[in-house]
C-alpha positions in Angstrom: 54.9 136.7 72.8 58.2 135.4 71.5 58.7 131.7 71.4 61.9 130.5 73.3 64.4 128.6 71.4 65.5 125.3 73.0 69.2 124.2 72.9 69.8 120.6 71.8 72.5 119.5 74.3 72.3 116.0 73.0 74.2 117.0 69.9 77.1 118.4 72.0 77.2 115.4 74.2 77.5 113.1 71.2 80.3 115.2 69.8 82.0 115.2 73.2 81.9 111.5 73.6 82.8 111.0 70.0 85.9 113.0 70.4 86.8 111.2 73.7 86.1 107.8 72.1 87.9 108.8 68.9 90.9 110.0 70.9 91.0 106.8 72.9 90.7 104.7 69.7 93.4 106.8 68.0 95.7 106.3 70.9 94.9 102.5 70.9 95.5 102.4 67.2 98.8 104.2 67.6 99.8 101.8 70.3 98.8 98.8 68.1 100.7 100.2 65.1 103.7 100.7 67.4 103.5 97.2 68.8 103.2 95.8 65.3 106.4 97.6 64.3 104.6 99.9 61.8 106.1 103.0 63.5 109.6 101.4 63.5 111.4 98.3 64.6 110.8 97.1 68.2 113.0 94.7 70.2 112.2 91.1 69.9 111.2 88.8 72.8 114.8 87.4 72.8 116.2 91.0 72.9 113.9 91.9 75.8 115.0 88.8 77.6 118.7 89.4 76.9 119.3 93.1 76.3 122.6 93.7 74.6 124.9 96.1 76.4 128.6 96.6 76.1 130.1 95.3 79.4 133.6 96.2 80.7 136.0 93.4 81.4 136.9 93.4 85.0 140.3 92.7 86.6 139.9 91.2 90.1 142.8 90.9 92.5 143.7 87.9 94.6 142.0 89.7 97.6 138.7 90.2 95.7 139.1 93.9 94.7 138.5 95.3 91.3 141.8 96.9 90.3 140.9 97.9 86.8 138.7 97.5 83.7 138.9 97.3 79.9 136.3 99.3 78.0 135.9 101.6 75.0 132.8 103.8 75.6 131.0 102.2 78.4 132.7 101.5 81.7 129.8 99.3 82.8 130.0 96.4 85.2 126.5 95.1 86.1 125.5 94.1 89.6 122.5 92.4 91.2 119.7 93.9 93.2 121.1 92.4 96.4 124.2 94.5 95.9 122.1 97.7 96.0 121.7 99.5 99.4 118.1 100.1 100.4 118.7 103.8 100.8 119.6 104.0 97.1 116.5 102.3 96.0 114.3 104.4 98.2 115.9 107.6 97.0 115.5 106.6 93.4 111.8 105.7 93.6 110.9 108.7 95.7 112.6 111.1 93.3 112.2 109.6 89.9 108.9 107.6 90.1 106.8 107.8 93.2 104.2 105.3 91.9 106.7 102.9 90.5 105.3 99.9 92.4 101.7 100.8 91.4 101.9 101.2 87.6 102.7 98.7 84.9 105.2 100.8 82.9 103.1 103.9 82.3 102.0 106.3 85.0 98.7 107.6 83.6 98.2 110.0 86.6 101.6 111.5 86.0 100.9 111.7 82.3 97.7 113.5 82.9 99.4 116.0 85.3 102.2 116.6 82.7 99.6 117.3 79.9 97.5 119.5 82.1 100.5 121.6 83.3 102.2 121.4 79.9 105.2 119.7 81.5 105.8 122.4 84.1 104.8 120.2 87.0 107.4 117.6 86.2 107.7 114.9 83.6 105.7 111.7 83.3 108.5 109.3 82.3 108.6 106.3 84.6 111.8 104.4 85.6 110.6 101.6 83.2 110.3 104.1 80.4 113.7 105.5 81.1 115.1 101.9 81.1 113.4 101.4 77.7 115.1 104.5 76.4 118.5 103.4 77.8 118.2 99.9 76.3 116.3 100.2 73.0 115.8 103.7 71.7 118.3 106.2 70.5 118.9 109.7 71.8 115.8 111.9 72.0 115.0 113.4 68.5 114.9 117.2 68.1 112.0 116.7 65.6 108.7 116.9 67.6 106.8 114.4 65.4 109.7 111.9 65.6 110.0 112.5 69.4 106.2 111.6 69.8 106.7 108.4 67.8 109.8 107.7 69.9 107.8 108.3 73.1 105.1 105.9 72.0 107.6 103.2 71.3 109.1 103.8 74.7 105.6 103.2 76.3 105.2 100.0 74.4 108.6 98.7 75.3 108.0 99.8 78.9 104.8 97.7 79.1 106.6 94.7 77.7 109.5 95.2 80.1 107.0 95.2 83.0 105.6 91.9 81.8 109.0 90.4 81.3 110.8 91.5 84.5 110.1 92.0 88.2 110.2 95.5 89.7 113.5 94.7 91.4 115.0 93.6 88.1 113.8 96.7 86.4 115.4 98.9 89.1 118.7 97.0 88.8 118.7 97.1 85.0 118.0 100.8 85.1 120.8 101.6 87.5 123.2 99.4 85.6 122.6 101.2 82.3 122.5 104.8 83.5 125.4 107.1 82.6 127.1 109.3 85.2 129.9 111.0 83.3 133.7 110.6 83.8 133.8 107.1 82.4 131.1 106.0 84.9 128.4 103.9 83.2 126.1 102.1 85.6 125.8 102.4 89.4 128.8 100.3 90.3 131.2 102.4 88.3 129.6 105.6 89.6 129.9 104.5 93.2 133.6 103.6 92.7 134.5 106.7 90.7 132.6 109.3 92.8 133.1 107.7 96.3 135.8 105.0 95.9 133.5 102.2 97.2 131.1 99.5 96.2 127.4 100.4 95.8 126.4 98.3 98.8 128.6 100.5 101.0 127.0 103.8 100.0 125.5 105.9 102.8 122.2 107.9 102.3 124.0 111.1 101.4 126.1 109.4 98.8 123.1 107.6 97.3 121.2 110.9 97.2 124.0 112.6 95.2 124.0 109.8 92.6 120.2 109.9 92.3 120.3 113.6 91.9 122.6 113.2 88.9 120.0 111.0 87.1 118.0 114.0 86.0 121.1 115.4 84.1 124.5 114.0 84.9 126.4 117.0 83.6 124.2 119.7 85.1 124.0 118.1 88.5 127.6 116.7 88.6 129.3 117.0 92.1 132.8 116.8 90.6 132.5 119.7 88.1 133.1 123.1 89.9 130.5 124.8 87.7 127.8 122.4 88.8 128.5 121.8 92.4 125.9 124.2 93.7 123.2 122.7 91.5 124.3 119.2 92.6 123.9 120.3 96.2 120.5 121.8 95.5 119.3 118.7 93.6 120.6 116.4 96.3 118.4 118.3 98.8 115.4 117.8 96.5 116.0 114.1 96.8 115.9 114.3 100.6 112.7 116.4 100.4 111.1 113.7 98.2 112.1 111.0 100.6 110.5 113.0 103.5 107.4 113.5 101.3 107.2 109.8 100.8 107.7 109.2 104.6 111.0 107.4 104.1 112.9 109.8 106.5 111.7 112.1 109.2 111.6 115.9 109.0 114.5 116.0 111.5 116.5 113.7 109.3 115.7 115.7 106.2 116.7 119.0 107.8 119.9 117.5 109.2 120.9 115.9 105.9 120.2 119.0 103.9 122.7 120.9 106.0 125.5 118.5 105.1 128.1 119.9 102.7 128.6 118.1 99.3 131.3 115.6 99.8 132.8 113.1 97.3 136.0 111.0 96.9 136.7 111.3 93.2 138.6 108.2 92.1 138.9 108.1 88.3 138.9 104.8 86.5 140.9 105.5 83.3 143.5 103.3 81.7 146.3 105.5 83.1 144.9 105.9 86.7 144.5 103.6 89.7 146.2 100.5 90.7 148.6 98.4 88.7 148.4 100.5 85.5 151.5 99.0 83.9 150.4 95.5 84.8 147.0 96.1 83.3 148.6 97.2 80.1 150.6 94.0 79.9 147.6 91.9 80.8 145.6 93.6 78.0 148.0 92.5 75.4 148.0 89.0 76.9 144.2 88.9 76.8 144.1 90.0 73.1 146.3 87.1 72.2 144.4 84.8 74.5 141.1 85.7 72.7 142.6 84.8 69.3 143.6 81.3 70.6 140.3 80.8 72.6 137.3 81.7 70.4 133.7 81.3 71.5 131.7 78.2 70.5 130.3 80.0 67.4 133.9 80.9 66.3 133.5 84.6 67.2 136.4 86.1 69.2 136.0 87.5 72.7 136.1 91.3 72.9 137.7 92.4 76.1 136.2 95.8 75.7 132.6 94.6 75.4 132.1 91.1 76.6 132.3 91.6 80.3 134.9 89.0 81.1 136.2 88.6 84.6 139.9 88.1 84.9 141.1 86.9 88.3 144.7 87.9 88.8 147.4 87.1 91.3 148.1 90.7 92.2 147.1 91.7 95.7 145.5 95.1 95.8 147.0 95.9 99.2 150.5 95.0 98.3 150.1 96.8 95.0 149.0 99.9 96.8 152.0 99.7 99.2 154.4 99.1 96.3 153.2 102.2 94.5 153.3 104.3 97.6 156.9 103.1 98.4 158.1 104.0 94.9 156.4 107.5 95.1 157.9 108.2 98.5 161.5 107.3 97.6 161.6 108.4 94.0 160.1 111.8 94.6 162.7 112.4 97.3 165.6 111.0 95.2 164.6 113.2 92.3 165.2 116.4 94.3 168.9 115.4 94.7 169.2 114.4 91.1 167.9 117.8 89.9 170.3 119.5 92.4 173.3 117.6 91.2 172.7 118.6 87.6 172.4 122.3 88.2 176.0 122.8 87.3 176.1 120.2 84.5 176.1 122.1 81.1 175.0 118.8 79.4 172.3 118.0 82.0 170.8 115.5 82.4 173.5 113.6 80.6 177.1 112.7 81.6 180.0 111.1 79.7 178.7 111.9 76.2 179.4 114.5 73.5 176.9 117.1 72.3 176.4 115.2 69.0 175.4 112.1 71.0 172.9 114.2 73.0 171.5 115.5 69.7 171.0 111.9 68.5 169.2 111.0 71.8 166.8 113.9 71.5 166.2 113.3 67.8 165.5 109.6 68.5 163.0 110.6 71.2 161.3 113.1 68.8 160.8 110.4 66.2 159.3 108.1 68.9 156.8 110.7 70.0 153.1 110.6 69.2 153.3 114.2 67.9 155.9 113.3 65.3 154.1 110.2 64.2 150.8 112.1 63.8 152.5 114.9 61.7 154.3 112.4 59.5 151.1 110.5 58.9 149.5 113.8 57.9 152.2 114.3 55.3 154.0 117.2 57.0 157.6 117.9 55.7 160.6 117.6 58.0 160.9 121.4 57.9 157.3 121.9 59.1 157.8 119.3 61.8 161.1 120.9 63.0 159.3 124.3 63.3 156.6 122.8 65.4 159.1 121.1 67.7 160.9 124.4 68.2 157.7 126.4 68.9 156.5 126.9 72.5 153.0 125.7 73.2 150.7 125.1 76.1 151.1 121.7 77.6 150.6 119.7 80.8 153.7 118.0 82.1 154.5 115.6 85.0 156.0 116.7 88.3 156.2 115.0 91.6 153.9 117.7 93.0 151.2 116.9 90.4 150.7 117.6 86.8 151.5 121.3 85.9 150.4 123.5 83.1 153.3 125.2 81.3 154.5 126.8 78.1 157.2 124.7 76.5 158.4 123.6 73.1 158.2 119.9 72.3 162.0 119.8 72.2 162.1 121.3 75.7 159.6 118.8 76.9 161.7 115.9 75.6 164.7 117.1 77.5 162.6 117.9 80.6 161.3 114.3 80.7 164.9 113.0 80.3 165.7 114.4 83.7 163.4 112.1 85.6 164.7 108.9 87.0 162.6 105.8 86.3 162.1 102.8 88.5 160.3 99.4 88.6 159.3 96.9 91.2 157.9 93.4 91.0 157.1 91.1 93.9 156.6 87.3 93.6 155.4 84.6 96.1 158.2 82.0 95.6 156.1 78.9 96.5 153.3 79.6 94.0 154.9 81.9 91.4 152.1 84.4 92.0 153.0 88.0 91.1 151.7 90.0 94.0 152.7 93.6 93.0 153.9 95.1 89.6 154.9 98.7 89.4 156.3 99.3 85.9 157.2 103.0 86.4 156.8 106.2 88.3 153.7 107.4 86.4 151.9 105.5 83.6 150.2 108.6 82.1 153.5 110.2 81.3 156.0 107.3 81.2 154.6 104.4 79.3 157.7 102.2 79.1 157.3 99.2 81.5 160.4 98.6 83.6 159.2 95.2 84.8 158.6 93.1 81.7 159.3 95.4 78.7 162.7 96.9 79.6 166.0 95.1 79.7 168.9 96.7 81.6 172.4 95.6 82.7 172.0 93.7 86.0 175.4 94.2 87.5 176.2 92.4 90.7 172.7 91.0 91.1 173.9 88.3 88.8 176.7 87.1 91.1 174.5 84.8 93.3 174.0 82.6 90.2 177.8 82.2 90.0 178.0 81.3 93.7 175.0 79.0 93.4 176.7 77.1 90.6 179.9 76.7 92.7 177.8 75.5 95.7 175.6 73.2 93.8 178.4 71.6 91.8 181.5 71.8 94.0 179.9 71.9 97.4 181.6 75.2 98.1 181.1 76.6 101.6 180.4 80.3 102.6 183.5 79.9 104.8 185.8 78.8 102.0 188.5 81.4 101.3 189.9 82.7 98.0 192.7 85.2 97.4 191.6 88.8 96.9 194.2 89.4 94.2 193.9 90.4 90.5 192.8 87.5 88.4 193.1 87.0 84.6 191.2 84.5 82.4 193.2 84.0 79.2 191.2 84.7 76.0 192.0 81.2 74.5 190.1 79.5 77.4 186.7 80.6 76.4 187.2 81.9 72.8 187.4 85.6 73.8 189.0 88.4 71.8 191.1 89.6 74.7 192.2 88.4 78.1 189.7 89.2 80.8 191.0 90.9 84.0 188.2 92.4 86.1 189.0 95.0 88.7 187.7 95.5 92.2 186.0 98.8 93.1 188.7 101.3 94.0 191.4 98.8 92.9 191.5 97.4 96.5 193.1 94.0 96.9 194.9 91.9 99.5 194.7 88.9 101.7 192.0 86.2 101.6 188.2 86.5 101.9 185.6 84.0 102.6 182.9 83.6 100.0 180.4 85.2 102.5 182.6 88.2 102.8 183.3 88.4 99.1 179.6 88.4 98.1 178.7 90.9 100.9 181.4 93.3 99.5 180.7 92.3 95.9 184.4 91.5 95.3 184.8 91.1 91.5 188.0 89.1 91.4 186.7 86.4 93.6 183.5 86.1 91.5 185.9 85.8 88.5 187.7 82.9 90.1 184.5 81.1 90.8 183.1 81.4 87.3 186.4 80.1 86.0 186.1 77.1 88.4 182.6 76.1 87.3 182.8 77.6 83.7 180.5 80.3 82.3 178.4 77.7 80.4 177.4 76.0 83.7 176.5 79.3 85.3 174.4 80.3 82.3 172.7 76.9 82.4 171.7 77.3 86.0 170.5 80.9 85.5 168.3 79.9 82.6 167.0 77.0 84.5 166.1 79.3 87.4 164.1 81.6 85.1 166.4 83.8 83.0 164.7 83.5 79.6 166.7 86.1 77.7 169.3 84.5 75.4 172.9 85.6 76.2 176.4 84.6 75.4 178.0 82.5 78.1 181.4 84.3 78.6 183.2 85.1 81.9 181.9 88.7 82.0 178.4 87.5 82.9 179.9 86.9 86.4 179.7 90.7 86.9 176.3 91.1 85.3 177.4 92.4 81.9 174.1 91.3 80.3 170.7 93.0 79.8 167.8 91.3 81.5 164.3 92.2 82.7 163.4 92.9 86.3 160.7 90.2 86.1 163.0 87.4 85.0 165.6 88.4 87.6 163.0 88.4 90.4 161.6 85.1 89.3 165.0 83.5 89.2 165.8 84.8 92.8 162.5 83.2 93.9 164.0 79.8 93.1 166.5 80.2 96.0 163.6 81.1 98.4 161.6 78.1 97.2 164.3 75.5 98.2 165.7 75.3 94.7 162.4 74.6 93.0 161.5 77.1 90.2 157.9 78.0 89.8 157.1 80.0 86.7 155.6 83.4 87.3 151.8 83.5 87.3 149.6 86.6 86.9 146.2 85.0 86.1 144.4 82.3 88.0 141.1 82.2 86.1 139.1 83.8 83.3 135.3 83.8 83.4 132.6 85.1 80.9 129.9 87.5 81.9 127.7 84.7 83.2 130.4 83.3 85.5 131.3 80.3 83.2 134.9 79.4 83.7 136.7 79.8 80.4 140.2 78.8 81.6 142.1 78.0 84.8 145.8 78.6 85.0 148.4 76.5 86.9 152.1 77.1 87.3 154.9 75.1 85.9 157.5 73.8 88.3 161.1 72.6 87.8 163.9 71.6 90.1 166.9 73.8 89.6 169.3 73.1 92.4 169.2 71.1 95.6 167.5 72.3 98.7 170.8 72.3 100.5 172.4 74.5 97.8 169.5 76.9 97.8 169.7 77.3 101.5 173.5 78.0 101.4 173.0 80.7 98.7 170.3 82.3 100.9 172.8 82.2 103.8 175.4 83.9 101.7 172.9 86.6 100.7 171.9 87.2 104.3 175.4 88.3 104.8 174.9 91.0 102.2 172.1 92.5 104.4 173.9 92.0 107.7 177.3 93.5 107.0 177.6 94.2 103.3 176.2 96.5 100.7 172.6 95.9 102.0 173.3 96.6 105.6 171.2 99.8 105.5 168.3 97.5 106.1 169.6 96.9 109.6 170.4 99.1 112.6 170.7 102.8 113.1 173.5 104.4 111.1 174.1 107.9 110.0 171.4 108.6 107.4 172.0 110.5 104.2 169.0 112.7 103.4 168.4 111.0 100.1 167.8 107.7 101.8 164.0 107.8 102.3 162.4 106.3 105.4 165.6 105.4 107.2 166.2 103.8 109.7 164.5 100.6 108.6 165.7 98.4 111.5 164.7 95.1 110.1 165.7 92.2 112.4 164.3 89.3 110.5 166.0 87.0 108.0 166.5 88.8 104.6 168.6 87.5 101.8 169.5 90.2 99.3 171.9 91.6 96.8 172.6 95.1 95.5 173.7 95.8 92.0 175.3 98.9 90.4 176.4 99.0 86.8 179.1 101.1 85.2 178.8 104.8 85.8 175.8 104.3 88.1 173.5 103.9 85.1 171.5 101.2 86.9 170.8 100.6 90.5 169.3 97.2 91.6 168.2 95.6 94.8 166.9 92.0 95.0 165.6 91.0 98.4 163.8 87.9 99.6 162.1 86.7 102.8 160.7 83.1 103.1 157.4 83.8 101.3 158.1 86.9 99.2 160.8 87.9 96.7 160.9 91.5 95.5 163.1 93.1 92.9 163.6 96.9 92.3 165.5 98.6 89.5 166.2 102.4 89.2 167.9 104.4 86.6 167.5 107.0 83.8 165.8 106.4 80.6 169.2 106.7 78.9 172.3 105.1 80.4 174.0 108.5 80.2 171.5 109.9 82.6 172.8 109.0 86.1 174.3 110.2 89.3 178.0 111.1 89.3 179.0 109.0 92.3 178.2 105.8 94.2 176.8 107.5 97.3 173.6 108.4 95.5 173.9 106.3 92.4 174.5 102.8 93.9 171.8 100.2 94.2 171.8 100.6 98.0 170.8 104.2 97.5 168.6 104.1 94.4 166.6 100.9 94.8 167.1 99.4 98.3 165.0 102.2 100.0 161.9 101.5 97.8 162.2 97.8 98.7 162.6 98.7 102.4 159.6 101.0 102.5 157.4 98.5 100.6 158.3 95.7 103.0 157.8 97.8 106.1 154.2 98.6 104.8 153.6 94.9 104.1 154.8 93.9 107.5 152.6 96.5 109.1 149.5 94.9 107.4 149.2 91.7 109.5 146.5 90.4 107.1 149.1 89.8 104.5 151.0 87.4 106.7 154.4 88.2 105.2 157.0 86.0 107.0 159.5 87.2 109.5 160.8 83.7 110.2 164.2 82.3 109.3 164.6 80.4 106.1 164.0 76.6 106.5 167.3 74.9 107.3 167.6 71.4 105.7 167.9 68.7 108.3 170.7 67.0 106.5 172.9 70.0 105.8 176.4 68.9 104.9 177.9 72.2 103.8 179.5 74.2 106.6 177.9 77.7 107.0 179.4 78.6 110.5 182.0 81.3 109.9 181.7 82.7 113.4 185.4 83.0 113.8 185.3 85.8 111.3 182.4 87.7 113.0 184.5 90.2 114.8 186.3 91.2 111.7 183.1 91.5 109.8 181.5 93.8 112.4 184.5 96.2 112.3 184.4 96.3 108.6 180.6 96.8 108.3 180.4 100.5 107.8 183.4 100.5 105.4 181.8 97.6 103.4 178.5 99.5 103.1 180.2 102.5 101.6 182.2 100.4 99.2 178.9 98.9 98.0 179.0 96.9 94.9 180.4 99.1 92.1 180.8 96.8 89.1 183.6 98.1 86.9 184.4 96.2 83.7 
């Protein structure tokens, strides 16, 4: 009989528990080594308490809207938990970390599932671990050993984060640090870019789309055509997870999953959005401000990383209306400009020789980024010339949207010369606050700012300063008459090289005109008589006191605007009339705060009395005549509308003081208009003075710039929340200057249509 061999199971049990215990001890040792920093540096307590992240500087409008940001890599603006909608938080937890509220940084059940299924059943990374990765670890390593070490470090940091922060804080930090592509870093940027709204306003479907992107922002991106189907599928997984976790009903899930994928893509780049030209000017200001206002430790503020908040005077609604007005009018006007130049062999230039055209094109070439890059790379002139003559793929501007084309760099230079440019700025006279700033027709393609950077000849828009000087010094009345005859100022009187004899438009003279009629018709010879009465130096003194900061020579020709000024200084100076003779310097910032809300600087305007309240009112009365029966009369009534006048009839009935301006050869068209609480200036013209309309019908200020002003103001009036005044200008109680010229009213009405056509052509 064979003796049975007994198996010693005790030995296997010891080995089993030894392996288990050894594994646990090894894991504990690895964790200890990681926590001691042996496996690599870990964040300090201070770093955990105050994680460092680049924060975008935010530009906040006067009505509380974010109109732009400054950032380099991360367009991140952090928000608080209270600003997150409940549906977003629920979707996040249900999809990314079901047991988020039950674990302390590491989900051991999820980890066991991941190990058992070799990762096929889903990952085990918790929201806290993902936050640790976002904050303190680099991109996942391709080396498996290093990735394991990296994962261990994430676990350690996750546990520490759970000790340091509440669950709400962890969710908020995670959403604030997550990337969503297309310059969207953090949930606030993502909500604004993909849906054009603040996070708190997201509905459940929108929240689900953003949560769906967290797994892989590129693979599940709703804006990319190649990933829209995957985005839709992943969004529906979010709804399924919410149903699984009893956050929505089956009916709600089924209904939501049937919805099409819908976004409102609103990019936030430096060339897109509201007030792009203003933001560029503000950026340069802030860089200079940072140099003059260092931190307590002497370090300079970085507008791209320090998360400053800049509170500006621009109103987002008015800015939007201004941009819309410019687009509506300029896109229409450009059609007629293109059409006019079809038969012009030198298009888009007039009045210059071919050699001058060649110089203009060559100058533009040397100012181009392409030329500068090639020069910096050491390319020869011959090589550069070859490149500029070779057709290449490029994307160019058009009023119907950017278009892809095949064009040589030389061709593109000439193509862009065809486009008329324009600028608009609007100021609140009583505060000096700049409410809207449109520096051009498209910041991506036309960088030069027509509000502050550009100086152009102002034409007849300067005449009110001549009239204001005569009223303020000599108590001139709008009803005073002067002879409408040729007038010469001898050269000896003001040290000129030649006698000065200005001409009226069309060489039309005869009889006498009141000052009101003369300004309305923009009669040059009467303006010349006035500046001779008060002297050019006194006119220049008043204009500079009102806000003209550019230095210019005080000679008689300034009466007709033969000086180059910026749109901003002209509009600011006109605001003085609307503010009862008191100048308030333009303001574009009210306050700057750091990322914690500490006020770094508050700005206040500077004020100065320029002329008496009575004189200011009389000047406004004169300029009201311009809009009633002069070159600005298109603002009123229903007259025959040329097709190039966008938005007509305007039918304004309220008090408007304004002045058109047209320079020689129609190179520049201006309109300055003011109501009691808003002064707005518009300039329009070509990049080069030789780029213009051939005649006054389309090339005058009443055709080029007045329509933009009118469309803008109509939009502002339609928005009752803006409270733009339709009242009359405040009349001084002790007015001593006679402004009642009613006996001339019949004559003015008869001449109205004729006056409008004559406009204000300023010939020198």
